[in-house]
matplotlib code that plots the C-alpha trace (Angstrom):
import matplotlib.pyplot as plt

x = [27.6, 25.0, 22.7, 23.1, 22.2, 19.1, 18.0, 18.4, 16.4, 13.6, 13.5, 13.3, 10.5, 8.5, 8.9, 7.9, 4.8, 3.9, 4.3, 2.2, -0.5, -0.5, 1.3, -1.0, 0.2, 3.8, 3.1, 1.4, 4.3, 6.7, 4.5, 4.5, 8.3, 8.9, 6.6, 8.5, 11.8, 10.4, 9.3, 12.8, 14.7, 12.5, 10.8, 7.8, 8.3, 7.7, 4.1, 5.4, 7.9, 5.2, 3.0, 5.9, 6.4, 2.7, 2.6, 5.6, 3.7, 0.6, 2.7, 4.6, 1.3, 0.2, 3.7, 3.5, 0.1, 1.1, 4.3, 2.3, 0.0, 3.0, 4.9, 5.0, 2.5, 4.3, 4.2, 5.2, 3.1, 5.0, 4.8, 1.1, 0.2, 2.4, 0.0, -2.8, -0.2, 1.3, -2.1, -3.0, 0.3, -0.3, -3.9, -2.7, -0.1, -2.6, -5.3, -2.9, -1.2, -4.4, -6.1, -3.5, -4.7, -8.5, -9.6, -10.0, -7.6, -10.4, -11.1, -7.4, -6.8, -9.8, -8.2, -4.9, -6.6, -8.7, -5.7, -3.9, -6.9, -6.9, -3.2, -3.6, -6.5, -4.6, -1.6, -3.8, -5.5, -2.1, -0.8, -3.8, -3.4, 0.3, -0.4, -3.2, -1.6, -0.1, -3.2, -5.5, -3.4, -3.6, -7.3, -7.7, -5.7, -7.9, -11.3, -11.1, -14.8, -15.2, -11.9, -13.0, -16.4, -14.7, -12.3, -15.2, -17.0, -13.9, -13.3, -16.8, -16.2, -12.9, -14.4, -17.1, -14.4, -12.5, -13.8, -12.4, -9.0, -9.3, -10.1, -7.0, -5.1, -6.8, -5.7, -2.1, -2.8, -4.9, -4.5, -6.9, -10.3, -12.0, -12.3, -13.3, -13.4, -11.0, -14.1, -15.1, -12.5, -13.0, -10.3, -8.7, -9.7, -6.9, -8.3, -8.4, -4.8, -3.7, -5.8, -4.1, -0.7, -1.4, -2.8, 0.3, 2.6, 1.1, 2.1, 5.5, 6.8, 6.2, 9.5, 11.0, 9.8, 12.3, 16.1, 16.6, 14.7, 14.4, 16.0, 12.8, 10.7, 8.8, 5.7, 3.7, 0.4, -1.3, -3.2, -4.5, -5.6, -4.1, -4.1, -6.7, -5.4, -4.6, -1.6, 0.8, 3.5, 5.5, 5.5, 8.5, 7.7, 10.5, 10.3, 11.2, 8.1, 10.3, 11.5, 8.0, 8.3, 5.8, 7.4, 7.5, 3.8, 3.0, 4.9, 3.0, -0.3, 0.6, 1.8, -1.3, -3.6, -1.4, -2.8, -6.4, -5.1, -3.3, -6.5, -8.5, -5.9, -5.5, -9.1, -11.2, -12.7, -11.8, -12.4, -12.9, -9.2, -8.7, -10.8, -7.9, -5.9, -8.8, -8.8, -5.0, -5.3, -7.8, -5.3, -2.4, -4.5, -5.6, -1.9, -1.0, -3.7, -3.3, 0.4, -0.7, -0.1, -2.7, -6.2, -7.3, -8.2, -9.6, -8.3, -11.1, -14.2, -16.9, -19.9, -21.2, -20.3, -16.6, -16.8, -18.2, -15.6, -12.8, -14.3, -14.5, -10.9, -9.8, -11.9, -10.3, -6.8, -7.7, -9.0, -5.9, -3.5, -5.7, -5.4, -1.6, -1.4, -3.4, -0.9, 2.1, 0.7, -0.1, 3.5, 4.8, 2.4, 5.0, 7.0, 3.9, 3.2, 6.8, 6.5, 3.1, 4.5, 7.3, 4.9, 2.5, 5.3, 7.2, 4.4, 7.2, 9.5, 12.2, 14.0, 16.9, 14.5, 12.4, 15.4, 16.2, 12.8, 11.8, 15.0, 13.6, 10.6, 9.7, 9.0, 6.2, 7.3, 8.0, 8.1, 11.1, 12.4, 11.6, 14.5, 14.5, 15.1, 18.6, 17.1, 15.7, 18.5, 18.3, 19.9, 20.6, 18.7, 20.3]
y = [-2.5, -2.0, -4.7, -3.1, 0.3, -1.1, -2.9, 0.4, 2.2, -0.4, -0.3, 3.5, 3.3, 0.9, 3.1, 6.2, 4.3, 3.4, 6.9, 8.5, 5.8, 3.8, 0.8, -1.6, -0.3, -0.6, -4.2, -4.9, -3.4, -5.6, -8.7, -7.8, -7.3, -10.6, -12.4, -10.8, -12.0, -15.5, -15.4, -14.4, -16.9, -20.0, -19.3, -21.6, -23.2, -20.0, -21.1, -24.3, -22.4, -20.1, -23.1, -24.7, -21.4, -21.2, -24.8, -24.0, -21.0, -23.2, -25.9, -23.2, -21.9, -25.3, -25.9, -22.5, -23.3, -26.8, -25.5, -22.9, -25.6, -27.7, -24.9, -24.2, -21.5, -18.2, -16.4, -12.9, -10.2, -10.1, -13.9, -13.9, -11.1, -12.6, -15.6, -13.9, -12.4, -15.8, -17.3, -14.5, -15.1, -18.8, -18.4, -15.8, -18.2, -21.0, -18.8, -17.2, -20.5, -22.5, -19.6, -19.8, -23.3, -23.1, -19.5, -17.4, -14.4, -11.9, -13.8, -14.3, -10.6, -10.3, -12.9, -11.0, -7.8, -9.4, -11.2, -7.9, -6.5, -9.5, -9.1, -5.4, -6.0, -8.8, -6.5, -3.8, -6.2, -7.6, -4.0, -3.2, -6.5, -5.7, -2.2, -3.5, -6.7, -5.6, -3.7, -6.6, -9.2, -7.1, -6.8, -10.6, -11.4, -9.0, -10.1, -12.9, -13.0, -9.3, -9.3, -12.0, -10.3, -7.0, -8.7, -10.3, -7.0, -5.3, -8.0, -7.5, -3.7, -4.1, -6.6, -4.0, -1.4, -3.7, -1.9, 1.4, -0.3, -1.5, 2.0, 3.4, 0.6, 1.4, 5.0, 3.7, 0.9, 2.9, 6.6, 6.5, 7.2, 6.8, 3.1, 2.2, -1.5, -3.7, -5.8, -2.8, -3.9, -7.1, -9.5, -9.5, -12.0, -13.1, -10.7, -7.9, -8.7, -8.2, -5.0, -3.6, -4.5, -2.6, 0.4, 0.6, 0.0, 3.1, 5.1, 3.6, 4.1, 7.9, 7.9, 7.5, 11.1, 12.3, 12.4, 9.6, 7.3, 8.3, 6.0, 5.5, 4.8, 1.5, 0.0, -2.8, -4.6, -6.5, -9.5, -10.5, -6.9, -6.7, -2.9, -0.3, 0.0, -2.7, -1.0, 1.8, 3.8, 6.4, 10.0, 11.6, 15.1, 17.4, 18.7, 22.2, 23.8, 26.0, 22.8, 21.9, 23.7, 24.1, 21.3, 18.9, 19.5, 18.9, 15.6, 14.6, 15.3, 13.4, 10.4, 10.5, 10.2, 7.6, 4.6, 5.3, 6.0, 2.6, 0.8, 2.6, 1.9, -1.8, -2.7, 0.0, 1.1, 2.5, 0.8, 1.9, 1.6, 5.1, 6.9, 7.6, 9.0, 11.4, 12.7, 13.1, 14.9, 17.4, 18.2, 18.6, 20.7, 23.0, 23.5, 24.1, 26.7, 28.4, 29.0, 31.0, 28.4, 28.1, 29.6, 32.2, 30.5, 31.9, 29.9, 31.4, 31.8, 34.1, 32.5, 29.4, 31.0, 31.1, 27.5, 26.4, 28.3, 26.6, 23.2, 23.8, 24.9, 21.8, 19.6, 21.1, 20.6, 17.0, 16.3, 17.9, 15.7, 12.7, 13.3, 13.7, 10.4, 8.6, 9.8, 8.7, 5.2, 4.7, 5.6, 3.2, 0.3, -2.5, -0.9, -0.7, -4.3, -5.2, -3.3, -4.9, -8.4, -7.7, -6.2, -9.1, -11.6, -10.1, -7.9, -5.5, -3.7, -1.4, 1.5, -0.6, -2.9, 0.0, 1.9, -1.0, -0.6, 3.1, 4.3, 3.0, 5.3, 7.0, 10.7, 12.0, 14.8, 18.1, 16.6, 17.2, 15.3, 16.6, 17.2, 16.2, 18.5, 18.4, 17.0, 13.9, 11.2, 9.3, 6.5, 6.7, 4.7, 1.4]
z = [-2.6, -5.3, -3.8, -0.3, -1.8, -3.5, -0.3, 1.6, -0.9, -0.9, 2.9, 2.8, 0.3, 2.5, 5.6, 3.5, 2.3, 5.8, 7.1, 4.3, 3.8, 7.0, 8.4, 6.6, 3.2, 4.3, 5.3, 2.0, 0.1, 2.0, 1.2, -2.5, -2.5, -0.7, -3.2, -6.0, -4.7, -4.3, -8.0, -9.0, -6.7, -7.2, -10.5, -11.1, -7.7, -5.7, -4.9, -3.3, -1.3, 0.0, 0.8, 2.8, 4.7, 5.5, 6.7, 8.9, 10.3, 11.0, 12.8, 14.7, 16.1, 17.3, 18.9, 20.6, 22.2, 23.2, 24.8, 26.7, 28.1, 29.2, 30.8, 34.5, 35.6, 36.0, 39.3, 38.4, 36.8, 33.5, 33.1, 33.7, 31.3, 28.6, 28.4, 26.5, 24.1, 23.4, 22.9, 20.4, 18.5, 18.4, 17.1, 14.6, 13.2, 13.0, 11.3, 8.7, 7.9, 7.6, 5.7, 3.0, 2.0, 2.6, 2.0, -1.1, -1.3, -0.5, 2.7, 3.6, 3.8, 6.2, 8.4, 8.4, 9.4, 12.1, 13.5, 13.8, 15.6, 18.0, 18.6, 19.4, 21.8, 23.5, 23.9, 25.4, 27.8, 28.8, 29.5, 31.7, 33.6, 34.2, 35.5, 37.9, 39.0, 42.3, 43.4, 42.4, 44.2, 47.4, 46.9, 46.5, 49.6, 51.6, 50.0, 47.5, 46.5, 45.8, 43.9, 41.6, 41.1, 40.2, 37.9, 36.0, 35.7, 34.5, 31.9, 30.5, 30.3, 28.6, 26.1, 25.3, 24.5, 22.2, 19.1, 20.5, 20.8, 17.2, 15.9, 17.4, 15.7, 12.4, 12.6, 12.4, 9.9, 7.4, 6.6, 3.7, 5.1, 1.7, 2.4, 6.0, 5.5, 3.6, 2.6, 0.4, -2.2, -4.2, -5.3, -8.7, -11.5, -13.9, -16.4, -13.8, -12.9, -16.6, -16.8, -13.7, -15.0, -18.3, -16.3, -14.1, -17.0, -18.7, -15.7, -15.4, -19.0, -18.5, -16.6, -20.1, -20.8, -18.2, -18.2, -15.6, -13.2, -9.5, -7.1, -5.1, -8.2, -8.3, -9.8, -8.1, -8.2, -5.3, -6.7, -3.3, -2.5, 0.9, 0.5, -0.4, -3.9, -6.5, -8.0, -7.4, -9.2, -7.3, -8.4, -6.6, -5.4, -4.3, -0.7, -1.8, -3.4, -5.6, -7.3, -8.4, -11.7, -14.6, -16.7, -13.7, -13.0, -16.6, -16.6, -13.4, -15.0, -18.1, -16.0, -13.9, -16.9, -18.7, -16.7, -17.9, -21.4, -21.5, -20.4, -23.1, -25.8, -25.0, -24.0, -25.6, -22.3, -18.9, -15.5, -11.9, -11.2, -12.7, -10.1, -7.9, -10.8, -11.7, -8.1, -8.2, -11.5, -10.0, -7.2, -9.7, -12.1, -9.2, -8.2, -11.9, -12.5, -9.2, -10.0, -13.0, -15.7, -18.4, -18.0, -15.5, -12.2, -9.0, -6.0, -3.8, -5.9, -4.4, -6.0, -7.8, -11.1, -10.1, -8.8, -12.1, -14.1, -12.0, -12.5, -16.3, -16.4, -14.5, -16.8, -19.9, -18.5, -17.6, -21.1, -22.7, -20.8, -21.3, -25.0, -24.8, -22.8, -25.5, -28.1, -25.9, -25.3, -29.0, -29.8, -27.2, -27.6, -27.5, -24.7, -22.5, -23.2, -22.2, -18.9, -18.2, -18.7, -16.2, -13.7, -14.0, -13.7, -10.7, -9.2, -8.0, -10.3, -8.8, -10.3, -11.9, -13.7, -14.8, -16.2, -18.5, -20.2, -20.1, -21.7, -25.0, -24.9, -28.2, -27.8, -30.1, -32.4, -30.6, -27.1, -24.8, -21.8, -18.3, -15.9, -12.3, -9.4, -7.8, -4.6, -6.3, -6.6, -9.9, -11.9, -15.6, -18.2, -18.9]

ax = plt.figure().add_subplot(projection="3d")
ax.plot(x, y, z, "-o")
ax.set_aspect("equal")
plt.show()
């Protein structure tokens, strides 16, 4: 029952990620989760298992295309328009399977994205062909040469609009418009992988500053960068705005700054991976100050002086929580390392595994644990 519940929670988390960040992120999270399971099930042999699966995918694509060539030609509209889709699926299987063995990770993810684009265009063309089949057949029976000529012209026009089809697909795949091309993100080096693990561990151990771990909490890293971010830790937010209290906002700001603080503590410098955290911190600080906590803040400044005052207030709040995060990471140096090792090893750490570590967090003098809203389901520390 417990395993079923955990599986349900993970599936719910994946769907939630896909809805909020795009289908591509949901697919990426599924890939990371599958890879994590392979690591746990097969240990040091997980790479061989992945290679066998990719070889099977490659062979399956070849078999699909050979079977299509040997099959009897279909006579109905549905059978005819299914041919380009089957060809696209076969080519996708061959490209993804072969790419696993011959391409670098940064190129592999490009193949995946372009295969998805090709599948979508093939599906759109097949749909148009199905809708126009009866009319075109009647046209061909009446005038074969003009029918072929018009079909050729229409194919050229549809091919010219393929990028339009792809942009509609991208609106579903990627909700983050800050990065318009996946090629804008580079691949991780082994050193970068370790740095990202430390960064995300800094975020994750902040759950130990609360009274329990939310059921949808997880931390992950994507070493192949099939997503627009290299790591992620969930920060559950109650749907009821009245449950977003002062103490919970303060915890969120501290957690947001803890990743950068962990990098600075362990490596003596900060990297570009904290840029998203800084942007999130600005949003949290704006909400915090607008609610009347801390300094005087004007939500609608009338002039540049007011804008400058707001920015200065946000900057001071950011620096304050950056300092608190540094103190927290220093107090929990070994725990952050332990979490980072687990993240680096499994790439996906769920709430149960997280609860076994963060319950040992050391609270600096005078700090109190943050409570969760009643609408946020949690599990106790283990």
